[in-house]
C-alpha angles and dihedrals in degrees: 000000000000135000123236139181134210095230138040118198095211096182129008128171121183134178135184123209124187129186120187132189122185137169136179129189134178132189132187131179135181107223095185124233089077095300124130125179122204129178134178131188128190127185130181130174130178135185117195124187121190111191126184136170133172150122128281122200104201136193118231090253140354094252098054120077106209093180128113118193110233098174124021140156132217106232093198090234119121133218117256122238113310096345093239094301104120114173093028110126089217096042094109090062090070092066110105095007115140123253116228132194119212121217100178127033131187109214130192105206124218086205141332119232132194112206141187125194132185125187121187123193117185123183135174130185128185132181126186127175133174123193132186117196126194124197120142095164093265129118094276126071125171147160136203119201131183124192132191120183127176134177133182132185131181132185128194125177127186125185126187123188128185121192138204092208126117087226097244093120090064096044120131106247090210094054121103091207120109114271111279094021116114134195118257128170117266089238088064096048101279130259118358138206109234097220118346092194095042127130119248116242121268095008106107119045129212129193126231118200118197099176100100137053092275132041111257122207123200126187140174118262091251091061093045089053091049090052090052092053107092090198090061093070132074136178112267107169139024112173146152121200138191096359116170144174114206131186133179137167144172133206121192137174122196132186125190125183135177127189121188119187121194 
């Protein structure tokens, strides 16, 4: 029994960059006749960029395991009971089966994709308050304070994927067009071949070694040469998800008074 996944992220590099700007100012004035004016202002702004790029080695679909274990080890541990498969007529057969770990896989990719992703978060916060105090030594003391606070935040994500596939794995089974050819309006040039120099799915294997600190990917020379050919790649995906633009604010006015009679 061995686990598998539909995707290997063979190489991923990510960086985060933050730039902050902040300012604070205060002002106070004695207006005589027991009046004092105080104001404060605070401003903060931040830009955050999360950038990532890497390579994905994908299976043709999420249901098909295109992995073959080349090197594995029997841990000696056994599965418990029905291995979380209630209702399966063969679930009882799992009980007592040995659990293996796999150190080297051979994988037959559906396609390989190079991707680049940028996320930008931008936020701004401002706070302004103005307070007038009155105290002339008499029985009455008071203050009037006004506050205005605002905050904004925006998020934009952009993801670009290029693929080495010939496009057959995404073909419409009900289409009469040749595999890898897709329908486009005549105004845009008519039907198009996804990637004339692309690699058919499940034809060239790679190996994934999990034994060391880092994942190691091995490939035949033909696949390495195909990766080096810039004409063997084409754009597959351009997307932006979960973008938002948020704003909030609060305005408050407060009055305090105290009268002391002797």
